[in-house]
C-alpha positions as CSV (number, residue, x, y, z in Angstrom):
1,M,-0.1,0.1,0.4
2,A,2.9,2.6,0.4
3,W,5.5,2.6,-1.8
4,L,8.8,4.6,-1.8
5,H,10.9,5.6,-4.7
6,I,14.5,6.5,-4.4
7,T,16.6,8.3,-7.4
8,A,20.3,8.1,-6.6
9,P,22.5,8.5,-9.4
10,R,26.3,8.4,-9.0
11,G,27.4,12.3,-8.7
12,A,23.6,13.4,-9.0
13,T,21.4,15.0,-6.3
14,P,19.4,12.2,-4.8
15,T,15.4,12.3,-5.0
16,A,12.3,10.1,-3.5
17,T,9.2,10.1,-3.4
18,S,6.9,8.5,-1.2
19,T,3.3,7.7,-2.0
20,C,0.7,5.4,-0.5
21,A,-3.1,4.1,-1.4
22,C,-4.5,6.5,1.8
23,G,-3.4,9.6,-0.2
24,R,0.0,10.3,1.1
25,D,2.3,12.3,-1.2
26,R,5.7,13.4,-0.5
27,S,9.0,14.5,-1.8
28,A,12.4,15.3,-1.1
29,V,15.4,16.5,-3.1
30,G,19.1,16.2,-1.5
31,H,20.6,13.7,1.1
32,E,19.6,15.1,4.5
33,R,16.0,15.1,3.2
34,V,15.9,11.8,1.6
35,H,16.8,10.5,4.5
36,A,14.3,12.0,6.7
37,L,11.4,11.0,4.0
38,I,13.1,7.2,4.3
39,A,12.6,7.4,8.2
40,D,9.1,9.2,7.8
41,H,8.0,6.6,5.4
42,E,8.6,4.0,7.7
43,T,7.1,5.6,10.2
44,H,4.0,6.0,8.2
45,R,3.6,2.2,7.2
46,D,3.3,1.3,10.6
47,T,0.5,4.1,11.5
48,C,-1.1,4.4,7.7
49,P,-4.7,4.3,8.3
50,L,-5.1,1.2,6.2
51,R,-2.6,-0.8,7.4
52,T,-3.5,-0.5,11.2
53,N,-6.3,-2.2,12.8
54,Q,-9.5,-0.2,13.5
55,E,-11.6,-2.6,15.4
56,G,-12.1,-1.6,19.1
57,R,-11.0,2.2,18.5
58,N,-13.7,4.6,19.9
59,A,-15.3,6.8,17.4
60,A,-14.5,10.5,17.5
Protein backbone atom coordinates (compact mmCIF):
# COMPACT_ATOMS: atom_id res chain seq x y z
CA MET A 1 0.00 0.00 0.00
CA ALA A 2 2.93 2.35 0.59
CA TRP A 3 5.63 2.88 -2.02
CA LEU A 4 9.03 4.52 -1.69
CA HIS A 5 10.90 5.40 -4.89
CA ILE A 6 14.50 6.61 -4.57
CA THR A 7 16.70 7.86 -7.40
CA ALA A 8 20.36 8.39 -6.54
CA PRO A 9 22.54 8.52 -9.64
CA ARG A 10 26.26 8.61 -8.95
CA GLY A 11 27.45 12.20 -8.74
CA ALA A 12 23.92 13.68 -8.82
CA THR A 13 21.48 14.91 -6.21
CA PRO A 14 19.26 12.11 -4.85
CA THR A 15 15.47 12.36 -4.95
CA ALA A 16 12.74 10.29 -3.31
CA THR A 17 8.97 10.00 -3.44
CA SER A 18 6.75 8.39 -0.81
CA THR A 19 3.20 7.55 -1.86
CA CYS A 20 0.45 5.48 -0.30
CA ALA A 21 -3.01 4.26 -1.22
CA CYS A 22 -4.38 6.37 1.68
CA GLY A 23 -3.55 9.54 -0.27
CA ARG A 24 -0.08 10.29 1.09
CA ASP A 25 2.21 11.86 -1.53
CA ARG A 26 5.50 13.36 -0.37
CA SER A 27 8.83 14.01 -2.05
CA ALA A 28 12.35 15.08 -1.09
CA VAL A 29 15.48 16.33 -2.83
CA GLY A 30 18.99 16.17 -1.36
CA HIS A 31 20.81 13.72 0.90
CA GLU A 32 19.47 14.92 4.26
CA ARG A 33 15.88 15.33 3.10
CA VAL A 34 15.84 11.95 1.35
CA HIS A 35 17.11 10.25 4.53
CA ALA A 36 14.42 12.07 6.54
CA LEU A 37 11.74 10.98 4.06
CA ILE A 38 12.90 7.36 4.30
CA ALA A 39 12.48 7.48 8.10
CA ASP A 40 9.11 9.21 7.75
CA HIS A 41 7.98 6.60 5.21
CA GLU A 42 8.87 3.78 7.61
CA THR A 43 6.88 5.49 10.38
CA HIS A 44 3.92 5.97 8.06
CA ARG A 45 3.87 2.26 7.24
CA ASP A 46 3.27 1.58 10.95
CA THR A 47 0.61 4.27 11.38
CA CYS A 48 -1.22 4.30 8.03
CA PRO A 49 -5.00 4.17 8.55
CA LEU A 50 -5.26 1.54 5.80
CA ARG A 51 -2.82 -0.79 7.57
CA THR A 52 -3.84 -0.33 11.20
CA ASN A 53 -6.63 -2.35 12.72
CA GLN A 54 -9.66 -0.13 13.28
CA GLU A 55 -11.50 -2.75 15.36
CA GLY A 56 -11.99 -1.71 18.96
CA ARG A 57 -11.31 1.99 18.38
CA ASN A 58 -13.69 4.56 19.81
CA ALA A 59 -15.50 6.89 17.45
CA ALA A 60 -14.41 10.51 17.58
